[in-house]
C-alpha positions in Angstrom: -137.5 -38.8 -117.8 -136.0 -42.0 -119.0 -138.0 -45.2 -119.0 -136.4 -48.2 -117.4 -136.8 -51.7 -118.8 -138.9 -53.4 -116.1 -140.9 -55.8 -118.3 -139.7 -59.2 -119.5 -141.1 -61.2 -122.4 -140.6 -64.9 -122.6 -139.9 -66.2 -126.1 -139.1 -69.8 -126.8 -136.7 -71.0 -129.4 -135.5 -74.3 -130.7 -131.7 -74.9 -130.1 -131.1 -74.2 -133.8 -133.1 -71.0 -133.7 -131.4 -69.6 -130.6 -128.0 -70.5 -132.1 -128.9 -68.5 -135.2 -130.0 -65.5 -133.1 -126.7 -65.7 -131.2 -124.7 -65.9 -134.4 -126.5 -62.9 -135.9 -126.1 -60.9 -132.7 -122.4 -61.7 -132.7 -122.1 -60.7 -136.3 -123.7 -57.3 -135.5 -121.5 -56.8 -132.5 -124.5 -56.7 -130.1 -125.5 -58.6 -127.0 -128.3 -61.1 -127.8 -130.9 -59.2 -125.7 -130.2 -55.9 -127.5 -130.3 -57.6 -130.9 -133.5 -59.4 -130.1 -135.1 -56.1 -128.8 -134.1 -54.2 -131.9 -135.4 -56.8 -134.3 -138.6 -57.2 -132.4 -139.2 -53.4 -132.5 -138.6 -53.2 -136.2 -135.0 -52.3 -136.6 -132.7 -54.2 -138.9 -129.3 -54.4 -137.3 -126.5 -54.8 -139.8 -123.5 -57.1 -139.5 -120.2 -55.4 -139.0 -118.1 -55.7 -142.1 -114.6 -56.1 -140.7 -114.6 -57.9 -137.3 -111.1 -59.3 -138.0 -109.8 -55.7 -137.7 -111.1 -55.5 -134.2 -108.7 -58.0 -132.9 -105.8 -56.5 -135.0 -106.6 -53.1 -133.5 -106.5 -54.6 -130.0 -103.1 -56.1 -130.8 -101.8 -52.8 -132.2 -103.0 -50.9 -129.2 -101.1 -53.4 -126.9 -98.0 -53.2 -129.0 -98.2 -49.4 -129.0 -98.5 -49.4 -125.3 -95.4 -51.7 -125.0 -93.5 -49.3 -127.2 -94.6 -46.3 -125.0 -93.3 -48.1 -121.9 -90.0 -49.0 -123.6 -89.6 -45.3 -124.7 -90.3 -44.2 -121.1 -87.7 -46.6 -119.7 -85.1 -45.6 -122.4 -85.6 -42.0 -121.6 -85.5 -42.5 -117.8 -82.2 -44.5 -117.7 -78.9 -44.5 -119.4 -77.9 -47.4 -121.6 -80.4 -49.8 -120.3 -80.2 -53.0 -122.4 -83.6 -52.8 -124.0 -82.6 -53.6 -127.6 -83.9 -57.1 -127.4 -87.2 -56.0 -125.9 -87.6 -53.3 -128.7 -86.7 -56.0 -131.4 -89.4 -58.3 -129.9 -92.1 -55.6 -129.9 -91.2 -54.4 -133.4 -91.4 -58.0 -134.6 -94.9 -58.3 -133.2 -95.8 -55.0 -134.8 -94.6 -56.1 -138.2 -96.4 -59.5 -137.9 -99.7 -57.7 -137.1 -99.2 -55.2 -139.9 -98.4 -58.0 -142.4 -101.6 -59.8 -141.3 -103.7 -56.6 -141.8 -102.1 -56.1 -145.2 -103.0 -59.7 -146.2 -106.6 -59.2 -145.0 -106.8 -56.0 -147.1 -105.4 -57.6 -150.2 -107.7 -60.6 -149.8 -110.7 -58.3 -150.3 
């Protein structure tokens, strides 16, 4: 049977300390409560290495979804003027890919 978290523990921080905890939790990709619990129980959460890739992946997923929708429209209708839409989506894709390539080269 799984134990539920029913107990709370009050811990006081200075404004600078709580900001440091928030920053470290954010760097590890964890909510503050989870980060604090792990640290208090002896775990050492590690900062994620490539957080800039997360946003790029979200953008690429959105662009891929747009391309999928455009392909569906193109297959469902004849000669629909979607060339401008395709060009816009491809330009977005190339911009994100260039940014990713720049991030990789910067390392």
